[in-house]
N, C-alpha and C positions, 0 to 999 in steps of 0.2 A: 819479385813480390808484387811490384806495381803492375806488371803485366798480367799476373794472375787475378788481381783485383778487377782490372779492366775486362778480363775475359768473363769473370762472374757477372759483372754489371751487364755485359752484352747478353749473357744467357738469361738473366731474369728480366730484360727489357721486353714488354709486351709487344707482340707482332700485330700488324694490321689484320683486320678481318674485313670480309664483305658482308654487308647486312643481307639476310635472306629475304627481306621485304622490299627495301628500297634500292638495293644493290649498291649503295654507297660504301666506300671504304672508311673504316673507323678504327680507333684504338680502344680496346676493351678497358674498362675501369679496373681498379685495384682489387675490387670485390666480385668481378665477373666470374661466372662459372664456365668451365670448359664447354658445356653444351649450349651456352647462349649464342645466338646468331643474329641478334638485333642491335641496332645502334641506338635506339631510343625506346621510351615507354610506349610511344604511339606505334612504332613498328612491332614491338612485342605484342600489343593488343591486336593489331591487324593480323599477325602471323597466328596468334591463338584463335581468332575468328575463322581464319582460312581452314585451319586444322579441324575445327568444329564443323564447318561447312562440308569439308571432305569426308568426315566420319558419318554425318547425316546422310550424304549422298551414297556412300558405300552401303549403309544401312537400307536406304530406299531401294537400291538396285538388288541387294540380297533378298529383301522381302518380295520384290517384284518377281525375281527368278524363282523363289520358293512357291509363290503364288501360281506362276505358270506351270511349274512341275506338278503341283497338286491338281491343277485343272487337267492337264495331260493324263495324269494318273486315273482321274475319274472319267475321262472321256470314253464312252462306250464303243464297241467295235463298229456298230453301224455308222457312227459319226466318222470314224476313221475311213470306212469304206467310201462314204459320200465324198469326203475331202480328197481321197486318193483318185476317185473317178473324175472329179472336177479337174484336177491336176492333169490327169491323162487326156482328158478331152481337150483342155487348153493346148496341150502339146500337139495334138492331132490337127487342130485347126491352124496353129501356128506352122506346123510342118507343111501342110497342104494349102497355105495361103496363096491365092492367085490361081490355083488349079480348079477345073470345073467339077461339078457334082459327079461323084463316082457313078451314079446310076443313070441320069438323064443328060449329063453333059452341059447343064446350065452353068454359065460363068458368073462369078461373083459380080461382075460389072453390070450384069443384067438384072440384079436385084438392087433395090434402093439402099440397102445396107448390108455389111458382110454378116451381121448377126442372123440372117436368114439361112446360114449354113450351120449344121450341126456336125458333131463327130458321130457319124453313123457306123454301127457295127454290122458286119455282114452276118455273122452268127450272133444273134441278139444276146444280151446279158441275161434275158429270162430263160432262153432254151439252152444256152451254153455259157453259164456264168464263169466258168473256168477260163474263158477266152476274153474276158472283159478288158484285160490289160495287154493283149497281143496286138502289137503295132501292125500286123499284116492282116489283122481282122477288122481294122477301123480305119475309115477315110472321110474326108470331107464330103458332106452330103447336103443337099438343099432340104430345107424344112418340109417342103411338099412330098418329096420321096421318103424322107425318114419318117415323118409323122402321119401325113395323109395318106400315103400309099403303103404304110407299114414296112418301109425299107426298100420297096421296089426291087425284091431280091433277084428277079430273072435278069433285069438289066444290070444290077449291081454285079452279078456273077460274070456276065460277059465282059464287062469293062475291067473287072478285077483280074480276070485271066490275062487281059492284055498288059495290065500294069505290073503285075507281080509274077507272071508266067503260070502256065497250067500246072507245073509241077508244085510250085509254092501254094497254089490255090488247093490242090489235092491234099497237101499236108494240113492246111488250115481246116478243110472240111472234114478230115478224118482224125483230127486231134481230139482224143477223149481222155487225156491225161488230167486227172483231177488235181487242183492246187488248193493248198490250205492257206487261205488269206487271213492269217492271224494279224494281231495289231502291229507287231514288229514288222512284218512284211508290208502292211499297208502304209506304215509311217515311211518306210523306205521308198515305196512307189511314189508317194506324195512328193518327197523330197527330190528324187531323181527327175521326175517329169516337170516339176515346177521349175527346176534349174534348166532343163532343156528348153522349155517353153520361153523362159526369159532370155536364154542365149540366142535363140533364133529371132526373137522379137528385137533384140539389140542389133543383130547383124543386119536385119532387113529394114530397121527403122520403123517397125510396124507399132502403131499407137492403139 
């Protein structure tokens, strides 16, 4: 009988808990609820404030995400096309960094800054818009050849044949397959080439 009373006493004796705020061990009071995880009023207030701060932050992040999604939904196709082209051109410049102009052979070091090089299309986006994202149709080209000389196509073709082979050049020149650049496709283009450009930049330490 005495052993039974001792067993019951041990069973009802409160166990130590660890405060969720200050991490100190404490014995819960006789009126403590099972969900309580604080050792004092100050710690209870601190935990309550932390929970409120987390709730506000979750709300802020949710509202920011919803705002971004609304902006994306309202963005027109022309804007997606522009952003996809910027990402593609950035990849081309990163890929060809250190290589000379595809047309005249001018090296980047001979210009006072690398921004004198564009991503120049062999078949222009005006005459062959379906080739605007073809990586075999676009190479690093100095501003003079790309803009002042309207692409300097004759020299571009000579050097492109050497760089990618005559067979590949023939396929580029005769590719007439139309592409449907819808918003879903353009978003994918932007994502892919942005990641590729960043990857090359990190590998080469380009700033």
